[in-house]
N, C-alpha and C positions, 0 to 999 in steps of 0.2 A: 471568552467574550466573542460576540459576533456583531459585525457591523454590516448593514445591508444598504445598498445604494441602488436606486432605480432612476434611469434617465431615458428620455424618449426624444425622437426627432422625426419630423415629417419632411420629406424632400420631394419637390415637384420640379422636374426638369424636362427638357425636350426628349431625354432618353426614357421617360416614363415617370410614374408616380411611385414613391417608396415611403414606407413608414418603418422606422428603426427604433429598437429599444435595447438597452443594455442593463445588466444588473450585476451586482457584486455582493458576495458574502465572505467576510474575512473572519477567520477563527484565531489567527495568531499574527504576530508581527513578522514581516518579511523584509529582508534587506539583502540583496544579492551583491556580493563582492566582485571585484573585477576578475579575480582568478576563478570564480565559480561559474557554473553554467546550468542550462536547463536542457531537457530533452522532451520533445513533443511526441506522444504515442497515442495510438487509437485505443480508446477505452474498449475492453473486451465486450463483445456483443452480448454476452450473457447478462450484462448490466445495462445495455443500451445499444443504440445503433452506432456502429463504428463510423467515424468521420471518413470522408473520402481522402484518398492519398494526396490528390492535388490541393485540397483544402489544408491538410496538415503541412504540406510543403509551403503553401502561401503564408501560413502563420510562422513557420520556422524562418523563412526568408525575411519576413517583415520584422521579426524580433532581432535578427542579426544585423539589421541596417539602421542608419540614422545616428543622430547625435548621442542617443542613449542606447546604443546597441548592446545586446546581451549575447553572451557566448551560447551558441546553440549546438549541441552535439547531434550528429546524424542519427536518426531514429533506427534505421536498419543496422548500422554499425553497433549501436548500443544494445539492441536486442540480440544480435549475433554474438557479441562478446560476453553477454551474460546468459547465454543459452543454458538451460531452458527456462530460467526463472522469470523472464518477462514476456514469454510467449502467451498468446491469448488464453490457452487452456490452463496455464500454470501461474500466471501473474497473480500477486496478492490482490484480494478483493477489497481489503481494508488497509489503510495506511499502517495500522499497527502490525500487520503481517510483514512489513518490510524488515522488521527486526529479525524475524525468523530467517528471511532470505539472506540478510547480511551476515547472519551467524554461520552460514554455509562456508565450508573451506574455500578460501580464495576469493569469495564474492566481494567482500568489502574492499579488498585490494584493487579489484578490477574497477569497481565504482569510483574509488579514489583516483585511479589513473585517468578516468574520463573527465574528471572535474565537475561532474553533474551533481548539483545540490538539490534541484527541484525536478520532479516529474510532472509534466502537464498532460493529463489524460483528456483527450478530446472525444466527444460523442455528438451526434446530431447529423443533420443532412439538409439537402435542398430538395424540395418537391413541388410539383404543380398542384395547386389547390382548387383552381377554378378556371373556366374559360368559356368562350362562346363566339358567336358571330359566324360569318361565312365569307370566304374569299375564293373567287374563281379567276383563273388565268387561262388565257388561250392565245393561239397563234394563228395568223392568217398570212397569205402572201404579202410581204412587205410591212407587216405590222404584228406587234406582240403587246399584249396588255392584260391588266388585271382590274377587277372591279369587286367591291365589297369591303367588308371590315371584319377583322378577327382580333380577338384579345385573349389574354391568358394571365393568370395570377400565379406567382411563385412565392414560396416561403423558405427562407434559410434560417434554421434554428440550431444553434450550437451552444454547448456548454463545455467549459474547461475547468477541470478539478485539479487543484495544485497540491501535490504531496511534498513535504520536506523530508528528504532521505536522511538528513542529519539527526532529526528528532523523531523520525518515524511517526509523524502526525500530519493531519490534513491542515494546510494553511488557509484553505478557503476555495472559493470557486467564482468564476465570472462567466457570464453568458450574454448572448445577443440573439435577437429575433428581428429579422428584416423581411418585410413583405413588399412586393412590388407588382404593378400591373404593366404589362407590355402590350403593344398593339401593332398591327399591320394594316395600313390603309391602302386599298387598291384604287389608285387614281392613275391609270395607264401604267406608270412605273410604281411598283409596290414601295410604300414608305414605311420602314420599320421604326418603332419607338420602343427601345428595349430597356427594361429596368434591370440593372446589373446587381441583382440581390446577393449573389454569393460573393462577389468581389467586395461589395459594401460590408457584408458580414465579416469577411476576413479583415478588412481595414479596421473596423470598429473593435473586433475582439483582440486584434494585435495591440492596439493602443490601450485597451483596457488591461491587458496582461502587462504591458510595459509599465503602466501606472501602478499596478499591483506590486511589481517587484522593486520599483524605484521610489515610490512615495506612498503617502497615505497611511503610514504605520499607526497602529493603535498605541495610545499612551501606556507605559509600563505601570502595572497596578502598584499603588502605594507611592507614586512619585508625582 
């Protein structure tokens, strides 16, 4: 069964103008126990653009904090301990391939020792999509100033695909897309108005993942 949720939000603040959207696709029930954990890994680039390291750290740190904190295993430690089975060139490309990996001598024991139940594969990135205007700054004896107006638009688009290592199946995916317009106004002293699109994308995707693991389960068929 599949359950798809789309939500959107427009934000206008002194820091800039942003539009955000999140979506969720659920393929199976998920419920993470206290002793179970997750690991956040960059999706191999052969299947998409690998997420930036700082964005993965932001997601990991966000999930590990708060009232509904989730145990998050360090991604580098997880990959090192399971070398080479979760390296970009050898990681399974489909959740069903996890069964073959776990069948390797000693692999299932190492996974069990980490406490990791779910792998969160992240892909996406932040990029500049548009911009314009002109800003000129100069200095003279006793005075420094800028004049003009410059603006740019950025987009942060990320998707997290969740695999259940216990069942070797895909549990679903969540994604977010945030666009924002930033500007600098030259009025003697430059006045920046910055849209923090990547930070907003991290916050929204973290909360969406937390909800995915802690609530919103599909009803069991036949009950």
